[in-house]
Structures are given as C-alpha cells and as structure tokens.
C-alpha positions, -999 to +999 in steps of 0.1 A: +000+000+000+013+034-010+014+063+015+006+098+005+035+124+007+016+140+036+014+107+055+051+101+049+060+136+062+041+130+094+055+095+099+091+106+094+086+136+116+073+114+144+101+089+141+128+116+140+111+133+170+115+101+190+152+099+181+161+135+190+161+130+227+186+101+231+208+114+203+209+148+219+217+133+253+246+114+238+259+146+222+257+164+256+278+137+272+305+140+246+304+178+248+310+175+286+340+154+280+353+178+254+348+209+277+358+196+311+380+166+303+379+130+313+394+136+347+365+158+359+334+143+343+348+113+325+328+084+340+295+103+343+298+117+308+307+084+293+278+067+311+254+093+297+267+089+262+267+051+263+232+049+278+218+074+253+234+057+223+219+024+234+185+041+236+188+055+201+200+021+188+170+004+204+146+029+189+161+027+154+160-011+155+123-009+165+114+017+138+131-003+111+110-034+119+077-017+128+076+010+101+105+003+077+113-024+051+130-047+076+096-059+089+082-066+055+102-098+048+094-133+058+109-153+087+105-129+116+094-147+148+080-138+182+113-142+199+127-114+177+096-093+184+101-098+221+137-086+220+130-056+198+099-045+218+116-049+251+145-026+241+122+001+226+099+002+256+128+002+281+140+034+263+106+049+271+106+036+307+076+013+300+076-023+312+071-052+287+059-088+289+048-114+263+031-147+269+024-177+246+054-168+223+077-197+235+074-225+210+049-206+188+055-211+150+069-184+129+039-162+120+029-151+085+049-123+068+040-089+082+026-102+116+057-090+136+056-057+118+020-051+127+027-064+163+055-039+169+035-011+153+006-019+176+031-018+206+040+017+197+003+028+194-005+012+228+026+028+244+013+062+233-019+054+252-001+053+286+003+089+298+017+079+331+038+050+319+029+015+330+032-018+311+026-031+276+019-068+272+013-092+243-005-125+244+001-149+215-027-174+207-036-197+179-033-175+149-040-143+169-022-117+190-035-093+216-015-062+227-026-045+259-016-014+278-020-012+316-015+019+336-031+049+352-050+070+327-046+045+299-069+055+271-074+045+234-090+077+221-118+076+195-096+093+170-069+066+173-096+039+169-107+056+137-072+055+124-070+018+132-102+009+114-092+030+084-121+054+087-099+085+090-066+098+078-037+108+100-036+146+106-006+149+130+023+131+145+001+117+173-023+098+150+001+088+122+014+056+139-021+041+142-029+050+106+003+033+095-005+002+115-039+000+098-023+004+063+003-023+071-024-047+085-043-044+053-012-048+032-004-081+049-039-095+054-041-089+091-074-081+107-073-055+135-099-053+163-100-029+192-109-048+224-108-022+252-105+015+252-106+028+287-085+028+319-068+009+333-064-014+303-065-008+266-060-036+240-059-043+203-061-078+189-052-090+155-049-122+134-051-135+099-079-119+079-106-144+068 
C-alpha cells in the first residue's frame, strides 16, 4: 500500500522526534568530555553517552522493523519481536511482557511488523507510563496497555479501522499500522479503550 506524501511527512517527523532525545543526550555527554576533560566528568559523561546511544539504537531497530522495510520480509518470529519491543519500551521507561510466544510457530509475513507497530500505538496510550503486554494465541495476538489514565481515544480507533486519515504526528502511527495490516492481510480489532487497560487484537484476515 502506498502512502501519500503528507502521511510520509508525518510518519518521518514522528520517528525523528522520538530519536532526537537520546541522540541529543549522547551529544551532551560527549560535549561535557570535550569541555571539562575526562578527569572531571569522565565516568558520568561516558555513562550518559553510552546509555543514550543504546536508547537511540533500540529505537532505530524498532522503527526499522515496525515501520521500515525490515519488517516486510518473511521469517520474523515472536522471539525477535520480544527482544525488539523490550528494548524500545525500556527506552521509554515502560515495562514489557509477552506470553504464549515460546514455541509458537513463525507467523505469517507482516505479523511481527504489525505487532510492533501496535506496541508503539499502545505505548502512546499510557500517559503515566505503565506496562505493555502481548498475548500470542492460535493465529492471533492481543497487545494491551496497563496503567493509570490508559486510554485509546476515539480518533486513534478511527485510524486503526481506516475510517480517518492521519492529521498529525500523534495519529500517524495508528494510521500506518492500519495500512500495514491491510497490506499483509491482518485483521485488527479494538478490544478495550478505557482505563486501566486498553488492548488491540489481530490475526489473519478471513
């Protein structure tokens, strides 16, 4: 499925926005080293730079799989999704858990891409942090968010069912998940929309 130039602008703006913070922090750490020297701020500055670089790497890896070409190829399994989601959510200080993934067969092409995109949408629904979890069943997956104030707004629901187009950086992730789900024959269903749990389920489209 092709995205309009406006959609691509919003999506790239959102992804770049999420990368600015850790990259900026890494730069600050290196600038401290340059200005004051390793003897005065060496350990702290290096820790800041290393931690921030790790965060940026985790987010880049996640974005490549959830919204880039990396997730569009065959052979991606739930163990890989677990590792990538864990790193991304840790960079946002959100807990992560997945159940039913151990021993599950490799899903159809695009499932992991949609799963990770859904993780990003659910994470945005947790204004006071919390936990994102995924439950893998027989040909289906449910991604849930748990936390104070968790809310899946009506505008996001409309993005997920394809009845509206993204208009800003806040809604573009859900619209992209919907487009990718249609592309790969995945059927999305919003299961819960209000605190303290919100959830989105999906599986092969019949």
